DOMILO-523900 format. One record per residue (C-alpha): residue number from 1; residue in three letters; x, y, z. Coordinates in pm, 1 decimal, m for minus. Layout:
BEGIN
+-----+-----+----------+----------+----------+
:   n : res :       xx :       yy :       zz :
+-----+-----+----------+----------+----------+
: NUM : ALA :        X :        Y :        Z :
...
+-----+-----+----------+----------+----------+
END
This chain:
BEGIN
+-----+-----+----------+----------+----------+
:   n : res :       xx :       yy :       zz :
+-----+-----+----------+----------+----------+
:   1 : MET :  m1808.2 :  m2262.5 :  m1410.6 :
:   2 : THR :  m1603.5 :  m2277.8 :  m1725.9 :
:   3 : PRO :  m1354.1 :  m2011.7 :  m1837.3 :
:   4 : ARG :  m1590.3 :  m1917.7 :  m2119.8 :
:   5 : GLN :  m1879.2 :  m1854.2 :  m1873.7 :
:   6 : VAL :  m1651.2 :  m1640.8 :  m1656.4 :
:   7 : ALA :  m1517.5 :  m1449.8 :  m1957.0 :
:   8 : ARG :  m1870.8 :  m1356.6 :  m2064.3 :
:   9 : GLN :  m1928.2 :  m1186.3 :  m1731.9 :
:  10 : ILE :  m1606.2 :   m982.3 :  m1737.9 :
:  11 : LEU :  m1610.9 :   m632.3 :  m1880.6 :
:  12 : MET :  m1260.5 :   m545.2 :  m1995.7 :
:  13 : ARG :  m1151.8 :   m187.2 :  m2053.4 :
:  14 : PRO :   m809.0 :    m26.0 :  m2103.9 :
:  15 : ALA :   m632.0 :    133.2 :  m1806.7 :
:  16 : ALA :   m483.5 :    481.2 :  m1839.3 :
:  17 : GLU :   m138.8 :    360.0 :  m1721.4 :
:  18 : GLY :   m139.1 :     61.3 :  m1954.9 :
:  19 : GLY :   m291.4 :   m281.6 :  m1912.9 :
:  20 : HIS :   m659.3 :   m341.9 :  m1847.3 :
:  21 : TYR :   m931.9 :   m319.1 :  m1583.1 :
:  22 : PHE :  m1159.2 :   m623.5 :  m1544.4 :
:  23 : ASN :  m1501.5 :   m528.3 :  m1400.1 :
:  24 : GLY :  m1328.7 :   m226.8 :  m1247.0 :
:  25 : ILE :  m1058.8 :   m444.1 :  m1082.9 :
:  26 : ARG :   m694.7 :   m421.5 :  m1193.2 :
:  27 : SER :   m622.0 :   m795.1 :  m1131.4 :
:  28 : LEU :   m780.6 :  m1049.3 :  m1362.4 :
:  29 : GLU :   m749.1 :  m1321.3 :  m1096.4 :
:  30 : ARG :   m940.7 :  m1116.3 :   m836.5 :
:  31 : ALA :  m1208.3 :  m1026.5 :  m1093.3 :
:  32 : ALA :  m1246.8 :  m1397.0 :  m1183.2 :
:  33 : ALA :  m1263.0 :  m1492.5 :   m817.1 :
:  34 : SER :  m1543.4 :  m1238.3 :   m759.5 :
:  35 : ILE :  m1744.3 :  m1416.4 :  m1026.7 :
:  36 : PHE :  m1635.1 :  m1771.9 :   m950.3 :
:  37 : PRO :  m1558.0 :  m1797.1 :   m572.2 :
:  38 : GLY :  m1449.4 :  m2161.8 :   m610.2 :
:  39 : LEU :  m1141.0 :  m2047.4 :   m807.3 :
:  40 : GLN :   m935.8 :  m1993.9 :   m488.6 :
:  41 : LYS :  m1012.6 :  m2348.8 :   m373.5 :
:  42 : LEU :   m866.9 :  m2507.4 :   m685.8 :
:  43 : ASP :   m527.9 :  m2678.1 :   m693.3 :
:  44 : PRO :   m263.2 :  m2416.9 :   m797.6 :
:  45 : ARG :   m185.0 :  m2598.1 :  m1126.3 :
:  46 : LEU :   m556.0 :  m2623.5 :  m1210.0 :
:  47 : ARG :   m606.7 :  m2255.9 :  m1117.7 :
:  48 : ASP :   m313.8 :  m2157.3 :  m1346.4 :
:  49 : ALA :   m464.9 :  m2361.1 :  m1630.6 :
:  50 : PHE :   m806.8 :  m2204.4 :  m1572.3 :
:  51 : MET :   m653.9 :  m1855.7 :  m1576.7 :
:  52 : GLY :   m465.8 :  m1937.6 :  m1895.5 :
:  53 : LEU :   m787.7 :  m2045.4 :  m2067.0 :
:  54 : LEU :   m965.1 :  m1735.3 :  m1933.9 :
:  55 : ARG :   m690.9 :  m1511.8 :  m2076.1 :
:  56 : LYS :   m728.5 :  m1690.5 :  m2412.2 :
:  57 : GLU :  m1109.6 :  m1640.6 :  m2404.1 :
:  58 : LEU :  m1059.0 :  m1268.5 :  m2337.4 :
:  59 : GLY :   m803.2 :  m1243.4 :  m2618.2 :
:  60 : LEU :   m512.7 :  m1146.0 :  m2392.4 :
:  61 : THR :   m165.6 :  m1234.7 :  m2512.9 :
:  62 : ALA :    110.5 :  m1382.1 :  m2302.0 :
:  63 : ARG :    306.1 :  m1127.0 :  m2101.5 :
:  64 : ILE :    681.5 :  m1097.8 :  m2102.6 :
:  65 : PRO :    796.3 :  m1066.9 :  m1741.8 :
:  66 : PRO :    983.8 :   m743.6 :  m1664.3 :
:  67 : CYS :   1361.3 :   m764.5 :  m1670.5 :
:  68 : ASP :   1659.1 :   m530.9 :  m1648.8 :
:  69 : HIS :   1767.0 :   m589.2 :  m2006.3 :
:  70 : LEU :   1689.3 :   m799.1 :  m2308.2 :
:  71 : GLU :   1955.9 :   m969.5 :  m2508.0 :
:  72 : LEU :   1901.8 :  m1070.5 :  m2868.2 :
:  73 : VAL :   2081.2 :  m1389.0 :  m2965.6 :
:  74 : ALA :   2112.7 :  m1514.0 :  m3322.3 :
:  75 : ALA :   1991.5 :  m1866.4 :  m3373.7 :
+-----+-----+----------+----------+----------+
END
């Protein structure tokens, strides 16, 4: 399956505590694996690329990982 085919089968709705639910599942990767069981058998790099394309198809932006503080630096 392609990321576009998987994205068409995912119903995305906002979660009360922030973020989203995907077919009632909090994790996008688990929701995608429920639709496309072969996802877990892919090479990790290929799986990451697939998930990146899936996020793009769903219109999700890149997340900033949590950190203790952010520092602004002038360029």
